[in-house]
Structure formats: C-alpha cells, structure tokens
C-alpha positions in Angstrom: -2.7 96.9 -27.8 -2.0 93.2 -27.7 -4.5 92.8 -25.0 -7.0 94.5 -26.7 -7.0 92.3 -30.0 -7.2 89.4 -27.7 -10.2 90.9 -25.8 -12.0 91.8 -29.1 -12.1 87.9 -29.9 -9.6 88.3 -32.8 -6.8 85.9 -32.6 -3.8 85.8 -35.1 -2.3 82.5 -34.0 -0.1 80.7 -36.6 0.1 76.9 -36.9 -1.4 73.7 -38.6 -4.8 72.6 -38.5 -5.7 69.1 -37.0 -6.4 68.2 -40.7 -3.1 69.0 -42.0 -1.4 67.2 -39.1 -3.4 64.0 -39.9 -2.5 64.1 -43.5 1.2 64.5 -42.7 1.1 61.5 -40.3 -0.6 59.4 -42.9 1.8 60.2 -45.7 4.6 59.6 -43.3 3.2 56.4 -42.3 2.8 55.3 -45.9 6.5 56.4 -46.6 7.7 54.2 -43.5 5.8 51.2 -44.7 7.4 51.4 -48.3 10.9 51.7 -46.8 10.3 48.9 -44.3 9.1 46.5 -47.1 12.1 47.5 -49.4 14.3 46.7 -46.5 12.7 43.3 -45.7 13.0 42.4 -49.6 16.8 43.4 -49.5 17.4 41.2 -46.6 15.6 38.1 -48.4 17.7 38.9 -51.5 20.9 39.1 -49.4 20.2 35.7 -47.6 19.4 34.1 -51.1 22.7 35.5 -52.4 24.6 34.2 -49.4 23.0 30.8 -50.0 24.0 30.7 -53.8 27.6 32.1 -53.0 28.1 29.4 -50.5 26.9 26.7 -52.9 29.1 27.9 -55.5 32.0 27.6 -53.1 31.2 24.1 -52.2 30.8 23.2 -56.0 34.2 24.8 -56.7 35.8 23.0 -53.8 34.7 19.7 -54.8 35.7 20.5 -58.4 39.1 21.1 -57.5 39.3 17.9 -55.5 38.6 16.0 -58.9 42.1 14.5 -59.8 43.3 14.8 -56.2 40.9 13.1 -53.9 38.5 11.6 -56.6 40.3 9.8 -59.6 39.3 11.1 -62.9 37.2 8.3 -64.3 33.7 7.4 -65.2 31.5 7.2 -62.1 29.7 9.1 -59.4 30.9 10.5 -55.9 28.2 11.6 -53.4 28.8 13.2 -50.2 27.4 10.3 -48.3 30.4 8.3 -49.6 32.7 10.5 -47.4 30.4 11.3 -44.3 31.8 11.3 -40.9 30.8 12.4 -37.4 33.0 15.4 -37.6 31.1 17.1 -40.6 30.5 20.6 -40.1 27.2 22.4 -40.3 28.0 23.4 -43.9 28.3 19.7 -44.8 25.0 19.2 -43.4 23.2 22.1 -44.9 24.8 21.7 -48.4 24.7 18.2 -50.2 26.9 17.7 -53.3 27.4 14.9 -55.9 29.9 14.5 -58.6 29.4 12.8 -61.9 32.0 12.0 -64.6 31.4 10.8 -68.1 34.0 10.3 -71.0 33.6 13.3 -73.5 34.7 13.1 -77.0 35.5 15.9 -79.3 34.8 14.0 -82.5 34.8 17.4 -84.6 38.4 17.9 -83.8 39.6 14.3 -83.2 41.8 14.3 -86.1 43.6 17.6 -85.1 44.2 17.0 -81.6 47.5 15.5 -80.1 46.8 13.4 -77.1 49.8 12.9 -75.0 50.0 9.0 -74.0 46.7 7.4 -73.2 44.6 10.6 -72.0 40.9 11.1 -72.2 38.6 14.0 -71.6 36.0 13.6 -69.1 32.9 15.9 -68.4 32.8 16.5 -64.8 29.7 17.8 -63.2 29.4 19.0 -59.6 25.8 19.4 -58.3 25.1 21.1 -54.9 21.6 20.9 -53.3 20.3 22.7 -50.3 17.1 23.8 -48.7 16.0 27.4 -48.5 12.7 28.6 -47.0 11.3 25.3 -47.4 12.2 25.0 -51.2 15.0 22.9 -52.5 17.6 24.7 -54.5 20.4 23.4 -56.8 23.5 24.8 -58.4 25.4 22.9 -61.1 29.0 23.6 -62.4 30.7 21.5 -65.2 34.2 21.3 -66.4 36.6 19.1 -68.7 39.3 17.2 -66.9 42.0 14.8 -68.6 42.2 11.3 -67.0 43.4 7.9 -68.2 41.7 6.3 -71.1 38.8 4.0 -70.2 40.0 0.3 -70.2 43.4 1.0 -69.8 46.3 3.1 -67.9 
C-alpha cells in the first residue's frame, strides 16, 4: 500500500519548507547579534567600573597617608614629587595630587572647643587616568585636623 501511494505521485512527507528554514535562520541571527552587542556593552561597563574602583582605591590610599606621610598643612603634593624608578604599573597609569587648604567653621566657631592649637584642613585627593583615549578624573575630599597656620 505504501508503494502504491508513492507510485501514484501522492507524497505525505512532513518537514519544513525552505522559506520556513530561512526565516528561522534570520530570526536566530538577529537574536545572536543582540546578545553579542549586550555582552560587548557589559564588558565595556565592567572595564569602566574596574577603572573607577582602582582610582577610588588609589585616592583612598593617598587620603589615609595625609597626616602620616604628608604633613597636614596648607599646600599641595603631587605624585611626581615622590616618583622613583621602581614605580609600579598602577603608579604610571593613575596620577594623583593632594591639596590642603584651611577650613573654617565660622557658623559653629563659638560652640567648638579646639584642643591646643589645632585647625581643620579641607583635604582633596584627585586621581586622573586615561581610558579609551579620554582623560578621566575622580576626586574625594575630607576634613583633617592639623597644627594652626603660623604656629605649632
């Protein structure tokens, strides 16, 4: 019976037409392109986040050194003041500077008790680096106590 229907020219094959297969490939190719673009964007964002995190660590590290390695007093310190031939790759990629200026709390001046001759200084640490040909910058600031200007 199977031979007779094949001989009569009637075929009952099941499957996909060429058009259905082509449409499926086009849809699948479009999905792969969207996924690949999302993945590439995620990698770019990951690299950018890594750069900012490293810059924040460099800035925090320098802020901690204020009062230890760098005296708390008006002035500026730059990375170039401390460069040596043994600087790491990190030191060459991320450049930092520290500025300190006296800070007055005039609104609360009469309410504050200052031990000895201490004064507040506004300490700013700025870290610069180049990412994708564009200069990036991160700044952190804090108040630190130091000797009064003009006397110890």
